C-alpha positions, -999 to +999 in steps of 0.1 A: -848+925+058-834+948+028-797+953+050-801+912+050-808+908+014-778+939+006-754+921+024-761+887+010-759+902-030-726+914-018-715+880-003-725+864-033-704+889-059-675+889-038-678+852-041-682+845-081-656+878-085-627+851-060-635+824-077-632+842-114-598+853-099-588+816-093-576+810-131-561+785-139-539+782-173-558+749-182-590+777-182-569+799-205-566+767-232-601+756-227-609+794-237-585+789-269-599+756-278-634+771-279-620+800-306-628+826-274-597+839-276-607+871-264-614+853-233-589+831-232-567+865-234-582+879-202-571+851-180-536+851-195-537+890-181-542+879-144-522+847-143-490+873-156-500+900-134-496+871-101-461+862-118-451+890-144-415+875-148-430+840-159-421+845-200-443+821-206-470+835-198-458+865-226-455+845-247-485+832-245-500+865-242-481+877-278-501+842-292-535+852-279-529+891-291-518+880-320-547+853-330-574+884-320-553+906-346-537+931-322-510+926-337-488+954-320-494+945-288-488+906-296-455+922-307-446+939-273-457+909-256-436+888-277-406+913-273-410+913-234-413+869-236-375+873-253-359+901-232-369+871-198-355+846-218-341+844-254-362+817-271-366+809-310-407+806-301-405+845-290-385+853-320-408+839-347-434+855-330-418+889-333-416+879-368-447+868-379-462+900-361-437+920-387-453+903-413-485+909-403-482+942-403-461+950-433-432+959-420-412+942-442-376+956-432-374+951-399-388+915-407-360+904-426-339+915-402-355+894-376-355+869-398-315+871-406-306+873-372-326+842-361-309+822-395-276+833-373-281+811-347-310+780-366-293+782-407-315+750-408-352+764-402-370+762-430-400+782-415-376+812-409-370+812-440-399+812-456-411+840-437-380+855-454-386+845-489-423+866-482-407+897-470-381+895-499-410+892-523-434+919-504-406+938-513-403+928-549-362+919-542-371+885-560-336+875-566-333+876-523-367+858-522-351+832-544-317+828-526-342+822-493-362+795-512-330+777-529-317+772-490-351+756-486-349+731-510-311+723-504-327+709-470-360+695-484-354+690-521-392+671-527-407+696-514-427+715-549-445+737-532-417+757-521-400+747-554-421+764-573-422+797-553-384+791-562-394+788-597-415+820-596-392+840-577-358+834-600-381+842-633-391+871-615-359+882-612-346+871-647-327+844-642-348+824-670-321+795-672-322+787-636-361+791-633-361+767-664-345+736-646-368+739-613-399+743-639-390+706-654-383+693-623-415+701-609-431+695-640-419+658-635-424+656-601-459+676-595-469+682-630-503+690-616-486+721-597-504+756-604-472+768-609-463+739-636-496+750-653-485+789-648-453+785-661-461+765-687-469+791-714-439+807-708-413+771-710-431+751-733 
């Protein structure tokens, strides 16, 4: 009887394990939606093992590692994805990881590489500006924000960042021009309140 019972338990265990290995990408999405990023990542790792040359699987593993705060692991996965098939999502993923790790020089280098191909990418311009700001390169940060404003002149939040970085870069005259425009179109802006004591 014990022998039969042990065989039944083994069969049941093998059935469960086999069922667990039959994942689909939908299972990973469902786990992510439930904010179970660890489980979502486990599923993607199983799927990627079965198809290691799929750049999207590597991209998704990078994203899930990023959500789990494993930025070095995420960086490697994004780099793998980009090697398998160069793509903007992987390149921005690399940039996000570098920013999260505080690698400001690497971030700027990566951002500038992306901007060669996608000079109108406002997402990358703001990330580059942030890296420059963290390096206390305020003129450089202002230049990135100025490029953004040329593309989207009515983004008053970005205009506020431009104003602030111009002021920090000691370009007071140019900062005042943006302050006046910000005050006109977005008088409740935190930057208007912050710089009123300077320009009023």
